[in-house]
N, C-alpha and C positions, 0 to 999 in steps of 0.2 A: 576763645579764639573764634573768629568768624570766617567761614569758608564761602568762596564765590561759586565753587563747583564741587559736586560729589561724583566721583568716577567709580564705575563698577566693572569688574571682570564679568565674564559671561558664564561659562561652564563651571558647575559646582559652586556657584554663588547665586545665580538666578534660576538655575535648573540643575537637575542631575544629568551628568554626561556619562553615557554608557557606550564605550568604544566597542565592546563585544556586540551590542545590538547593531551598531553601524557595520561592523565587519560581516555579520550574518546577512544584513541587507545587501551588501556588496557581493557576498557570495551567491545570493540568489540571482543576481544580475549576471555575474561572470562565470558561475559554475566552478569557482575555485574555493579552496578551503579558507576559513578565516585566518588560520595560521600563515598560509602562503601570502594572503593579502596584506596582513600586518608586516610581514618580512619585506614585501616589495615596496610598500608605501610609507610605513612608519619607521620600522627598524633600519631601513636603508638611509634615513636622513632626508628623504624627499619632502615630507611634510614640514620638518623644521626649516628646510631651505625655502619652502613656499611661504611660511610664516615670516621669514626674514627678508622677503622681497625679491627672491630670484625670478618670480613670475609676476609681471605687473598687469597682466590682463587675464580675465577669466578664461578666455579662449586658449591662451598658451598654457595656463595651469591645467585645464581640463584635458588638453591634448597629451600632456606629459603624464597626467594621472592615468589616462586610458592606456598609454603605451606601457607603463609600469604594471598596470593591472593585467595587461595582456588580453584586453577585451574592450570593444567599443562601449562607451557609456555616454549618455546624453546629459545635458545640464539638468533636466528635470529628474532623471534617475539619481544623479549625484545629490541633488537637493532632497529628494525623498529619503535617501539613505542617511543623510545628515540629520534630517528631521526625526528619523526613527531613533536616533541616539540620545535625544533629550526628553526629559520629563520636567516641564516647567514647575516651579515652586510658587504657587499662588500667594502664600503668606509673604514671601520676600518681594514679589512683584507689587503687592499692596503697599509695603513699606517704601519701596522706591517711588511709587506714585504719590505717596504722602509727602516725601521729601521734595519731589518735583513741583509741588504746589508752591514751595517757598524758595527753592534753590535750583540753579541750573544743574542738570544731571547729564552724564555722558557714559558711554560704554567704551571700554578699551580691552580688546581681546586679541590673543595670539591666533591669528587666522589669515588666510590668503584671500585673493581677489574674488574667488567664486562665493565664498561666504559673504563677502560684502555685497555682491550682486544678488544673492539669494536670501539675505537676512529676513526680509518681510515674509517669505514663504517658510523658511526654516523655523523662525521664532517670531511670529506676528506680534506678540505682546511686547517684546523688546523693541521691535521696529516702531511700534506705536508710541511707546514711552519715550524713547531717546531721539526719534526722528533723525535729523541730520547729524546729531551728535553721537553717531556710531563710528568708532574708529578701530581700524584693524592694523595689526603690526606690520603687515607687508607694505603698507603705505609709508612707513618710516624707515624702511630698509634695515631694520633690526627688530628684535623681539624682546619681550620681557624675559628675564629680569635685567637686561642691559639698561643701566641708568640713562643712557643716551636715548632709548626709546621713549622714556617719560619726558625728557627734555624737549625732544622734537614734538611730542604730543602737546606739551604746554605752550610751545611756540605757535603751533597750529591753532590752539584755543585762544591765544593771546591773553593768557592768565598767568600770573606769577605762581610758581610751584608752591609757595608757602600758603597760597589761598585755596589749595585743593586737598580734599580728603579722598583717599583711594582705598578700595576694598578688593582683596584677592584671596583665594583659598590656598595659594602656594606661598610658603614662607619666603622662598627665594625672591618671588616677585614683589612681596611686601618690602623686603630688604632693599631691592633695587630702587623702588619708588622712594624710600626714605633717603637713600644716597643722593637721589636727584632733587631732594628738598620737599617732597610731598609728605603730608601726614598720612599714615597708612594703617589700616586695620587688617589683621590676619583673620580671615573668615573661617570659623569652625562650626558655625551654625547660626540660625536666625536669632536665638535668644541673646547671644553675646553681641551680635551686630546691633540688635535693637537697643540693648542696654547702652552701648557706647554712643549710638546715634542720638539717643535721648539726652545723655549726659552732655553732648556737644550742642544741644539745642536744635538739632536737625529734625527732630520729631517732637510733637507736643508732649508735655509731661503727663 
């Protein structure tokens, strides 16, 4: 099978995502406990709503983030806290760069408008590799694993779903992609990903 595009999730595929580190960074800004921050922003459903398109501008998202945090926070501070939560995986990034020599590659992540605005600062390697082909769930008014999120992405890309190979660390997101017609790989580590990519001819033998 020949694919026209290879699509990657971000966190825990191209980097390790550490929510605890992010909560601690936000705690240093707000002088609140990580537990209270998580309750206000994650357990409350706010971040899920943001990923699903409730806030369409970085400014609106950040204002509500600050309100729920109970402390003013600048865009630069938010970006710094988000950056503190990731540890890039150079081996995976090298494989993506190799694939990008022969195929169009794209990023599709469950995130809101401030992550889109700050991707070049949060994760410079990803911004450099994917360029304009960085897509965030809020843009599609729904998030993975909803199959409709993938259908809307494919319409944006103007590529048939059957011509896309998608990789995500969450099995539910892989299942949603397959329902939408994409071929999908459940990421559990670089070795398995590389093996399948080579079998599909996306990496040199």
